[in-house]
C-alpha positions as CSV (number, residue, x, y, z in Angstrom):
1,M,0.0,0.0,0.0
2,I,1.1,3.6,-0.8
3,V,0.6,6.0,2.1
4,V,0.4,9.7,1.1
5,G,0.8,12.3,3.9
6,G,0.2,16.0,3.8
7,E,-2.4,18.7,3.5
8,A,-5.9,18.7,2.1
9,L,-7.3,22.1,1.2
10,V,-9.8,23.9,-0.9
11,D,-8.6,25.8,-4.0
12,L,-10.8,28.8,-4.9
13,V,-10.4,28.8,-8.6
14,P,-11.5,31.7,-11.0
15,G,-14.6,30.8,-12.9
16,D,-15.3,31.4,-16.6
17,P,-14.6,35.1,-17.3
18,L,-17.6,35.3,-19.7
19,D,-20.2,34.6,-17.1
20,S,-18.7,34.8,-13.7
21,T,-17.4,38.4,-13.2
22,V,-18.3,40.1,-9.9
23,D,-17.8,43.6,-8.5
24,G,-14.7,45.3,-9.8
25,G,-14.4,43.0,-12.8
26,L,-13.0,40.2,-10.6
27,R,-13.9,36.6,-11.6
28,A,-16.1,34.6,-9.2
29,L,-14.2,31.9,-7.4
30,L,-15.3,28.3,-7.5
31,P,-14.2,25.8,-4.8
32,R,-12.1,22.8,-6.0
33,L,-10.9,20.2,-3.5
34,G,-7.1,20.0,-3.5
35,G,-3.7,20.2,-1.8
36,G,-0.6,18.6,-3.3
37,P,-0.6,15.4,-1.2
38,Y,-4.4,15.1,-1.4
39,N,-4.1,15.2,-5.3
40,V,-1.3,12.7,-5.2
41,A,-3.5,10.3,-3.2
42,L,-6.4,10.8,-5.6
43,A,-4.2,10.2,-8.6
44,A,-2.7,6.9,-7.3
45,G,-6.1,5.7,-6.0
46,R,-7.8,6.3,-9.3
47,L,-5.1,4.4,-11.1
48,G,-6.1,1.3,-9.2
49,V,-3.3,0.8,-6.7
50,P,-4.0,0.4,-2.9
51,T,-3.5,4.0,-1.5
52,A,-4.2,5.5,1.9
53,F,-4.3,9.2,2.8
54,L,-2.8,10.4,6.1
55,S,-3.7,13.9,7.2
56,R,-6.0,15.8,9.6
57,V,-9.2,16.9,7.8
58,S,-11.8,19.3,9.1
59,T,-15.3,18.2,10.1
60,D,-16.7,21.2,8.2
61,R,-18.6,21.0,4.9
62,F,-15.4,21.2,2.9
63,G,-13.8,18.4,5.0
64,E,-16.8,16.1,4.5
65,A,-16.6,16.7,0.7
66,M,-12.9,15.8,0.8
67,V,-13.5,12.5,2.6
68,D,-16.3,11.6,0.2
69,R,-14.0,12.3,-2.8
70,L,-11.3,10.1,-1.3
71,H,-13.8,7.3,-1.0
72,A,-15.0,7.8,-4.5
73,S,-11.4,7.6,-5.7
74,D,-10.8,4.3,-3.8
75,V,-8.5,5.9,-1.3
76,D,-8.3,4.3,2.2
77,T,-9.1,6.8,5.0
78,S,-8.3,4.6,8.0
79,L,-5.3,6.8,8.8
80,L,-7.2,10.0,8.5
81,Q,-7.6,12.2,11.6
82,R,-10.5,14.6,12.0
83,G,-10.9,17.9,13.8
84,D,-13.3,20.8,14.1
85,E,-10.7,23.4,13.0
86,P,-11.5,25.0,9.6
87,T,-10.2,23.8,6.2
88,T,-7.2,25.5,4.7
89,L,-8.0,27.7,1.8
90,A,-5.9,28.6,-1.3
91,V,-7.0,31.4,-3.5
92,V,-5.8,30.7,-7.1
93,A,-4.9,33.3,-9.7
94,L,-4.2,32.1,-13.3
95,D,-1.8,33.7,-15.7
96,A,-2.4,33.9,-19.5
97,K,-0.9,30.4,-19.9
98,G,-3.1,28.8,-17.2
99,A,-0.2,28.6,-14.7
100,A,-1.4,28.9,-11.1
101,R,-0.3,31.3,-8.3
102,Y,-1.6,30.9,-4.8
103,T,-2.6,33.0,-1.7
104,F,-3.0,30.8,1.4
105,Y,-5.2,31.0,4.5
106,V,-3.7,28.6,7.0
107,E,-3.9,29.9,10.5
108,G,-5.5,27.5,12.9
109,T,-6.5,25.1,10.2
110,A,-7.0,21.3,10.6
111,D,-4.3,19.8,8.3
112,R,-1.4,21.5,10.0
113,L,-2.3,19.9,13.4
114,V,-1.8,16.3,12.2
115,A,-0.2,14.0,14.8
116,D,2.4,11.3,14.1
117,P,0.4,8.0,14.2
118,G,3.6,5.9,14.9
119,P,4.8,3.1,12.5
120,L,2.7,2.8,9.4
121,P,0.7,-0.4,8.8
122,D,2.3,-3.6,7.7
123,G,2.2,-3.8,4.0
124,T,3.1,-0.1,3.5
125,T,5.5,-0.1,0.5
126,A,5.8,3.6,-0.1
127,L,5.4,6.9,1.8
128,S,4.9,10.1,-0.2
129,L,5.2,13.5,1.4
130,G,5.4,17.1,0.4
131,T,4.1,20.7,-0.1
132,L,2.7,22.5,2.9
133,G,2.8,19.4,5.0
134,M,6.6,19.8,5.2
135,V,6.4,23.5,6.0
136,L,3.6,24.3,8.5
137,E,4.2,23.3,12.1
138,P,3.5,21.3,14.2
139,G,2.5,19.0,11.4
140,A,5.8,19.4,9.5
141,S,7.8,17.9,12.4
142,A,5.3,14.9,12.6
143,Y,5.8,14.2,8.9
144,E,9.6,14.6,9.2
145,A,9.6,12.0,12.0
146,M,7.5,9.6,9.7
147,L,10.0,10.2,6.9
148,R,13.0,9.2,8.9
149,R,11.3,6.3,10.7
150,E,9.9,4.7,7.5
151,A,13.1,5.2,5.6
152,A,14.9,3.3,8.3
153,R,12.3,0.5,8.0
154,G,13.1,0.2,4.2
155,V,9.9,1.8,2.9
156,L,10.3,3.6,-0.4
157,T,10.2,7.3,0.6
158,V,9.1,9.9,-1.9
159,L,9.2,13.6,-1.6
160,D,7.9,16.5,-3.7
161,P,8.7,19.8,-1.9
162,N,6.3,21.7,-4.2
163,I,7.6,25.1,-2.9
164,R,5.1,27.7,-1.9
165,E,7.3,30.7,-1.2
166,A,4.7,32.8,0.5
167,L,4.5,30.4,3.4
168,I,8.3,29.9,3.9
169,T,9.2,32.7,6.2
170,D,12.9,31.7,6.5
171,P,14.2,30.4,3.2
172,A,17.7,29.6,4.4
173,A,16.3,27.5,7.3
174,Y,14.0,25.7,4.9
175,R,16.8,25.0,2.5
176,A,18.9,23.6,5.3
177,R,16.0,21.4,6.5
178,F,15.4,20.1,3.0
179,A,19.0,19.1,2.7
180,S,18.7,17.2,6.0
181,W,15.9,15.1,4.5
182,L,17.8,13.9,1.5
183,P,19.6,10.9,3.0
184,D,16.1,9.6,4.0
185,V,14.5,10.2,0.5
186,R,14.7,7.5,-2.1
187,L,12.8,9.3,-4.9
188,L,12.7,13.1,-5.2
189,K,10.1,14.5,-7.6
190,I,10.7,18.2,-8.3
191,S,9.9,20.9,-10.8
192,D,12.5,23.0,-12.6
193,D,11.3,26.1,-10.8
194,D,11.5,24.5,-7.3
195,A,15.0,23.1,-8.0
196,A,16.1,26.6,-9.0
197,W,14.6,28.1,-5.8
198,L,16.1,25.6,-3.5
199,T,19.6,26.1,-5.0
200,E,19.2,29.9,-5.5
201,G,19.5,29.7,-9.3
202,A,21.6,26.7,-10.0
203,D,20.9,24.6,-13.2
204,P,18.2,22.1,-12.3
205,V,20.0,19.1,-13.7
206,A,23.2,20.1,-11.8
207,A,21.1,20.5,-8.7
208,A,19.5,17.0,-9.2
209,K,23.0,15.5,-9.6
210,S,24.1,17.1,-6.3
211,W,21.0,15.7,-4.5
212,V,21.8,12.2,-5.8
213,E,25.3,12.7,-4.4
214,S,23.6,13.5,-1.0
215,G,21.9,10.1,-0.9
216,V,18.7,10.3,-3.1
217,D,18.4,7.3,-5.4
218,A,16.6,9.1,-8.2
219,V,15.4,12.6,-9.0
220,V,12.5,13.0,-11.4
221,L,12.6,16.5,-12.8
222,T,9.4,18.0,-14.3
223,R,10.3,20.6,-16.9
224,G,7.0,21.9,-18.2
225,A,6.8,22.0,-21.9
226,D,10.3,20.3,-22.0
227,G,8.9,17.1,-20.5
228,V,10.1,14.9,-17.6
229,A,13.6,13.5,-16.9
230,V,15.1,11.2,-14.4
231,I,18.6,11.7,-12.9
232,T,20.4,8.9,-11.1
233,D,24.0,8.2,-10.2
234,A,24.4,7.3,-13.8
235,G,23.5,10.9,-14.8
236,E,20.4,11.8,-16.8
237,L,19.2,8.3,-17.4
238,A,15.9,9.0,-19.3
239,H,13.7,11.8,-20.7
240,V,10.3,11.9,-22.2
241,P,8.6,14.9,-23.9
242,S,5.4,16.5,-22.8
243,R,2.3,15.5,-24.6
244,R,0.6,18.1,-26.7
245,V,-2.8,19.0,-25.3
246,E,-5.0,22.1,-24.9
247,V,-4.2,23.3,-21.4
248,V,-7.1,24.6,-19.3
249,D,-4.9,25.1,-16.2
250,T,-1.9,23.4,-14.6
251,I,-3.4,22.8,-11.2
252,G,-2.4,19.4,-10.0
253,A,-0.1,18.5,-12.9
254,G,2.9,17.8,-10.8
255,D,0.8,16.0,-8.2
256,T,-0.5,13.8,-10.9
257,V,3.0,13.0,-12.1
258,Q,3.9,11.9,-8.6
259,G,0.8,9.8,-8.1
260,A,1.1,8.2,-11.4
261,L,4.8,7.4,-10.8
262,L,3.9,5.8,-7.5
263,A,1.1,3.8,-9.2
264,W,3.5,2.6,-11.9
265,L,6.2,1.6,-9.4
266,T,3.6,-0.3,-7.3
267,T,2.1,-2.1,-10.3
268,H,5.5,-3.2,-11.4
269,E,6.5,-4.2,-7.8
270,V,9.5,-1.9,-7.8
271,S,11.1,-1.5,-4.4
272,D,14.6,-0.8,-5.4
273,L,14.9,2.2,-7.8
274,A,18.4,1.1,-8.8
275,S,16.9,-2.0,-10.5
276,L,15.3,0.3,-13.2
277,D,17.2,0.7,-16.5
278,A,16.7,3.5,-19.0
279,D,13.9,1.7,-20.9
280,A,12.0,1.1,-17.6
281,W,12.3,4.7,-16.6
282,R,11.1,5.9,-20.0
283,E,8.0,3.7,-19.6
284,A,7.4,5.0,-16.1
285,L,7.9,8.7,-17.1
286,A,5.7,8.3,-20.2
287,F,2.9,6.9,-18.1
288,A,3.2,9.8,-15.6
289,A,3.4,12.4,-18.4
290,K,0.2,10.9,-20.0
291,A,-1.6,11.1,-16.8
292,A,-0.5,14.7,-16.2
293,S,-1.6,15.7,-19.8
294,I,-5.2,14.5,-19.0
295,T,-5.2,16.6,-15.7
296,V,-4.1,19.8,-17.4
297,S,-6.8,19.4,-20.0
298,R,-9.4,19.8,-17.2
299,S,-10.3,22.6,-14.8
300,G,-8.8,22.2,-11.3
301,A,-7.0,19.1,-10.1
302,E,-8.9,16.2,-11.7
303,P,-6.5,13.3,-12.1
304,P,-7.4,10.5,-14.6
305,T,-8.8,7.1,-13.8
306,S,-7.4,3.9,-15.3
307,A,-10.3,4.0,-17.8
308,D,-9.3,7.5,-18.8
309,M,-5.8,6.4,-19.4
310,A,-6.9,3.4,-21.4
311,S,-9.2,5.5,-23.6
312,T,-6.6,8.3,-24.3
313,V,-4.3,7.8,-27.2
């Protein structure tokens, strides 16, 4: 089973500008259930692999909708914690290319108060963490403890930092903390932009190679229109191009890549990333890129199901 830990929140996404403008010419905002780790869990669950979501979710109306959507996507909620704190909100602004920028409302919200449940259930093969879950305390320390403990137990640990600069009050401290995680991370999935931010402008491929030298087995680098690549101790082992689609928005694209990679690795019973050769990595990356192309063709984070993947050329 894959366990995905981190925040669940509500994205407030701009509606259709033709029929949803409000006072001042602003577009009306429509609620979309999201959060990086939440989207990863949905993506993996919808692709037919056993997946559980570990977080603290509000008992408010948004929280109830989140739990219902997890169940509808075949995601196990037995590790889910509940609380009467409000749901985290992220107000989304889209640029001309559909890329998302976020303003967060996180004070006193449920997901940041998650508690460490102790060792994960027997049968856990992978633990995926990232985004705000690794930033906002006290939850960040709980997830960090899980990362170190499960890595020591031999679980495949996966991290996507998915940087949200507005919530990182001390960039130097965060970069140092990120570096401290690397020996306990087997697979790092990261975007070009996040790699540049973490290294203060270094070339992303060079950054990925340095992280491999720090102990990571493989770095999957998402490069927008330039596709997806994987860097291991052998260098850049494989690369696949992005699929051409009409982009509605990019919300959840990277999360879908991570969820689809986890699904592929689980389906192929991969526990040791070093066992994958270039051809296997190209197959895995192509699967993830296809899943992400379906997500970006839809409004909000709406990862594909196995049926969607089978019906898409």
